Each structure stands twice: as C-alpha cells, then as structure tokens.
Backbone bond lengths (Angstrom), bond angles and torsions (degrees), N, CA, C in turn:
res aa  C-N    CA-C-N  psi(-1)  N-CA   C-N-CA  omega(-1)  CA-C   N-CA-C  phi
1 M - - - 1.447 - - 1.522 109.39 -
2 V 1.329 114.29 149.96 1.453 122.61 174.48 1.523 106.36 -129.23
3 A 1.330 117.29 141.35 1.461 121.07 177.25 1.524 109.05 -134.46
4 F 1.327 115.02 143.06 1.458 119.86 175.69 1.524 108.77 -158.90
5 R 1.317 115.73 160.63 1.457 122.22 -179.31 1.535 110.07 -71.79
6 D 1.332 115.97 144.51 1.458 121.55 178.35 1.526 109.36 -68.20
7 I 1.330 117.09 140.13 1.466 120.37 -178.34 1.536 111.83 -75.68
8 K 1.337 117.18 -16.14 1.468 122.16 175.42 1.529 108.33 -129.45
9 P 1.329 117.02 71.54 1.470 119.92 -173.11 1.522 112.88 -61.19
10 Q 1.321 115.05 139.29 1.454 122.93 178.70 1.520 112.30 -104.67
11 A 1.326 116.58 3.41 1.460 123.29 179.09 1.524 107.20 -157.53
12 P 1.337 118.15 163.40 1.464 119.85 178.26 1.530 113.09 -54.25
13 V 1.315 116.60 -36.50 1.466 121.75 172.55 1.525 106.60 -112.54
14 H 1.322 117.28 120.78 1.471 121.08 177.56 1.521 107.35 -154.22
15 F 1.321 114.45 108.40 1.460 119.32 178.53 1.516 109.49 -136.94
16 L 1.322 115.42 164.99 1.463 122.39 179.43 1.516 109.10 -116.00
17 V 1.317 115.60 146.80 1.464 122.37 172.65 1.524 106.03 -122.86
18 I 1.331 114.92 128.62 1.461 121.31 -171.37 1.527 110.03 -132.07
19 P 1.329 117.43 131.28 1.466 118.01 173.46 1.533 109.69 -72.72
20 R 1.302 116.41 145.09 1.474 120.01 178.98 1.530 111.46 -67.85
21 R 1.317 116.91 -33.11 1.465 119.86 178.82 1.522 109.31 -76.07
22 H 1.317 117.07 133.31 1.451 121.28 -176.76 1.519 112.28 -74.42
23 I 1.318 114.21 125.94 1.462 123.43 167.56 1.525 103.85 -134.82
24 Q 1.305 117.97 122.49 1.456 121.39 -171.91 1.523 113.44 -62.49
25 N 1.333 117.93 -46.48 1.467 121.71 -179.57 1.523 108.75 -161.90
26 L 1.322 116.97 176.43 1.468 120.60 -177.07 1.524 112.86 -60.45
27 F 1.314 117.57 -30.25 1.462 120.12 -179.21 1.522 112.91 -73.38
28 E 1.321 116.76 -11.15 1.466 121.59 177.15 1.531 112.59 -92.83
29 L 1.321 117.33 -4.55 1.469 120.51 -178.82 1.528 111.30 -63.21
30 Q 1.317 114.76 146.04 1.454 122.70 173.51 1.533 107.50 -117.16
31 I 1.307 117.75 161.89 1.462 121.07 179.71 1.531 110.75 -56.29
32 E 1.320 116.84 -30.45 1.462 121.26 179.51 1.534 112.01 -67.03
33 D 1.331 117.56 -14.32 1.461 122.21 -179.86 1.530 112.98 -89.17
34 A 1.323 117.38 0.79 1.468 120.30 -176.16 1.531 112.11 -59.04
35 A 1.315 117.91 -44.99 1.463 120.49 -179.69 1.528 110.80 -65.37
36 L 1.321 117.24 -39.99 1.459 121.21 178.32 1.533 110.73 -61.62
37 M 1.327 117.19 -44.76 1.459 120.58 -179.39 1.527 110.95 -68.77
38 G 1.314 117.33 -34.33 1.463 120.23 173.84 1.516 111.20 -62.25
39 K 1.316 116.27 -43.08 1.461 120.78 177.55 1.524 110.77 -64.19
40 L 1.329 117.28 -37.08 1.464 121.45 177.07 1.535 110.26 -58.83
41 I 1.321 116.16 -47.31 1.470 120.74 -178.93 1.532 110.94 -66.15
42 F 1.319 117.35 -44.72 1.465 119.49 -179.32 1.524 111.90 -67.76
43 T 1.321 117.89 -33.66 1.466 120.45 175.55 1.525 109.51 -65.75
44 A 1.326 117.20 -43.31 1.462 121.62 177.90 1.531 110.45 -61.05
45 Q 1.327 116.34 -42.75 1.469 120.85 178.83 1.523 111.01 -61.92
46 E 1.308 116.72 -47.63 1.464 121.65 -178.91 1.531 111.18 -59.82
47 L 1.325 116.77 -45.09 1.461 120.33 179.59 1.524 111.62 -68.48
48 A 1.326 117.86 -36.55 1.463 121.22 177.23 1.530 110.47 -61.79
49 I 1.307 116.95 -41.69 1.465 120.72 177.10 1.525 109.81 -62.95
50 T 1.331 116.68 -43.77 1.464 121.18 177.84 1.528 110.98 -59.23
51 E 1.330 116.90 -34.13 1.466 122.34 -179.25 1.532 112.44 -83.04
52 G 1.334 117.81 4.98 1.463 121.19 175.94 1.511 115.61 89.03
53 M 1.325 117.82 14.20 1.457 120.88 -176.96 1.527 113.43 -91.39
54 G 1.327 117.87 -2.73 1.456 121.09 -174.89 1.518 114.85 -60.65
55 K 1.327 117.33 -34.01 1.465 120.72 -176.22 1.529 112.62 -82.06
56 K 1.339 117.43 -48.87 1.467 120.69 -174.52 1.521 113.93 -97.73
57 G 1.340 117.44 -15.64 1.456 120.06 176.95 1.518 113.90 91.69
58 G 1.316 115.28 -165.62 1.448 121.54 -177.50 1.515 109.55 178.29
59 R 1.302 115.68 -159.61 1.467 120.91 -178.38 1.516 109.78 -127.94
60 F 1.333 116.06 136.71 1.463 124.32 177.25 1.523 106.02 -117.83
61 V 1.348 116.83 121.10 1.465 121.03 -171.72 1.522 110.49 -130.46
62 I 1.333 115.75 135.77 1.463 121.51 170.52 1.522 106.63 -122.83
63 N 1.322 116.32 107.84 1.462 121.18 176.38 1.531 108.66 -77.90
64 C 1.336 116.04 147.18 1.457 118.91 -176.27 1.524 111.59 -140.21
65 K 1.310 114.59 119.73 1.459 123.90 176.74 1.532 112.36 60.97
66 E 1.329 115.25 -174.12 1.466 122.04 -172.71 1.532 112.89 -58.78
67 D 1.328 117.94 -50.93 1.465 120.36 -177.50 1.524 112.40 -68.80
68 G 1.314 117.15 -20.64 1.455 121.40 176.49 1.516 112.63 -91.07
69 D 1.327 117.31 4.67 1.466 124.89 178.39 1.527 112.89 64.75
70 Q 1.336 115.98 34.65 1.469 120.01 175.42 1.529 107.80 -75.90
71 S 1.328 117.32 117.02 1.465 120.90 -177.01 1.521 112.72 -101.79
72 V 1.319 117.58 -15.92 1.464 122.80 176.96 1.517 107.14 -120.03
73 E 1.310 117.42 124.72 1.463 120.82 -175.82 1.526 111.18 -84.61
74 H 1.318 114.59 65.52 1.465 124.10 176.30 1.520 105.33 -159.04
75 V 1.331 117.12 124.58 1.465 120.54 -178.77 1.525 110.01 -52.48
76 H 1.335 115.63 134.14 1.459 121.61 174.43 1.518 108.48 -157.91
77 I 1.307 115.75 159.56 1.461 121.17 178.51 1.522 109.01 -117.12
78 H 1.322 115.39 131.30 1.462 121.53 173.06 1.518 107.52 -89.16
79 V 1.310 117.11 136.74 1.461 122.72 174.73 1.524 106.49 -120.22
80 L 1.335 115.96 121.51 1.460 121.76 -177.31 1.516 110.19 -126.15
81 G 1.324 116.44 141.01 1.458 120.72 177.95 1.513 111.19 -173.83
82 G 1.319 114.62 -166.70 1.456 120.46 -179.98 1.512 113.40 91.43
83 R 1.327 117.35 -0.61 1.466 123.19 175.22 1.522 107.76 -162.39
84 K 1.329 116.58 165.82 1.458 122.06 175.80 1.517 108.33 -67.96
85 L 1.321 116.75 126.33 1.464 122.41 179.72 1.523 109.00 -103.61
86 G 1.326 116.73 129.65 1.452 120.94 -178.76 1.514 112.67 -84.91
87 W 1.338 115.05 171.17 1.455 121.46 175.64 1.514 107.99 -137.45
88 P 1.288 122.07 133.68 1.451 124.67 2.11 1.534 110.94 -73.99
89 P 1.340 115.86 157.76 1.459 118.63 179.41 1.524 110.81 -68.32
90 G 1.313 115.46 159.56 1.456 118.93 176.15 1.493 113.51 123.10
C-alpha cells in the first residue's frame, strides 16, 4: 500500500490509500483480490486513527468509473475528515 495527501484536499484531513498492484476500478476486482481490498480498508482505518479521526469519524470513498467521478484509473480510497461532512457530498 501507498498513502499520500490529496493534492486538492476537500477536508482538513484528505489522503488516499492505494494498493501497489494495479486494479483499474472496483468492477475489475476478482475474488482473489478480497484480501488486498481488506488490507486497503484496514490501512485506511489505521491512518485515519493516526490522523485523529478515531473519535469523531470521517468518510471513506472509492470512486468508480466515469459516473462515479473516478479520475485516476487505479483503485484507491479517499479518506476525509477533520470537520463535519455533509450529505450529499459536493
């Protein structure tokens, strides 16, 4: 896994967690990727706690394809927090 801060943050805390192995999007996942995706989520959780989000929470987002506003064709999870996030997003 690789993690880094988003270059256009949408919240005080906004970082991405990305598996090193290429998977284009969620629709490309295979059953063999279940452990990798579990590790992606747990890595995101661990880093969110490190960033102080453990008490109040935050948002974990995986955009998928054009209608899901996926701008990078490699599965990744956005982690956002540090303020109250509204719904719907935007």
